[in-house]
C-alpha positions in Angstrom: 148.9 126.9 89.1 145.9 128.5 87.3 142.8 126.5 86.7 140.9 126.9 83.4 137.2 127.3 83.3 135.4 124.4 81.6 132.7 124.8 78.9 131.1 122.1 76.8 129.1 122.2 73.5 125.6 120.9 73.5 126.5 117.7 71.7 128.8 116.5 74.5 125.8 115.4 76.6 124.5 113.2 73.9 128.0 111.9 73.2 128.2 110.7 76.8 124.9 108.9 76.8 125.2 105.1 76.6 128.9 105.0 77.4 130.0 102.4 79.9 130.4 103.7 83.5 134.1 102.9 83.5 134.7 104.9 80.4 132.6 107.8 81.8 134.7 107.8 85.0 137.9 107.9 82.9 136.6 110.8 80.8 135.5 112.7 83.9 138.9 112.3 85.5 140.7 113.3 82.3 138.6 116.4 81.9 139.3 117.5 85.4 143.0 117.0 84.9 142.9 119.0 81.6 141.4 121.9 83.7 144.7 122.0 85.6 147.0 121.4 82.6 145.5 121.4 79.1 148.8 120.2 77.6 149.8 117.1 79.7 153.0 115.3 78.7 152.9 112.0 76.9 151.6 110.5 73.7 147.8 110.6 74.5 147.4 114.2 73.3 147.7 115.4 69.7 147.1 118.8 68.0 144.5 118.6 65.3 145.8 119.7 61.9 144.1 122.7 60.4 142.3 123.7 63.6 144.2 126.2 65.7 144.3 125.5 69.4 142.3 122.3 69.1 143.5 119.0 70.5 142.4 115.5 70.9 143.1 113.3 74.0 143.0 109.5 73.7 141.1 107.5 76.3 141.0 103.9 75.1 138.8 103.8 72.0 137.4 107.3 72.7 138.7 110.8 72.0 138.0 114.0 73.8 138.1 116.9 71.3 138.8 120.2 73.0 139.8 123.8 72.3 142.1 125.8 74.5 141.4 129.5 75.0 143.2 132.1 77.2 141.0 131.2 80.2 138.7 128.4 79.1 138.8 124.9 77.8 135.8 124.1 75.6 135.0 120.4 75.1 133.8 120.1 71.5 133.0 116.4 71.4 133.7 113.0 72.8 133.8 110.5 70.0 134.7 106.9 69.2 138.0 106.6 67.3 136.2 105.1 64.3 134.2 108.3 63.9 137.2 110.7 63.9 137.3 111.1 60.1 133.5 111.9 60.0 133.8 114.6 62.7 133.2 118.1 61.3 135.7 120.7 62.7 
C-alpha cells in the first residue's frame, strides 16, 4: 500500500499548543493512520461541502481538517468542534 507524504500548514502548530496529552496522542495516531489510508471506513470522516478533496476527521471534541492530493495529505487545521463554523476554508 502506498504511503502519502504529510504536510501541515503553519497554523497547525499553534492549534496543537495547550491540548491535553491524551488528545495529542490520539491526533498523532490518527494522522499517521491517515498517511496510510486517507479515507478510512466509518462515521468519523466527512467530506466538507464546497471544498473539493477536503475532509474532516472527528477525534472526540476536536476535528482534523485535511486535504488529499495525488501524493500528499495536507493538514489544514486542528480545531475544536465549537469553532467549525468560524473556520475559513
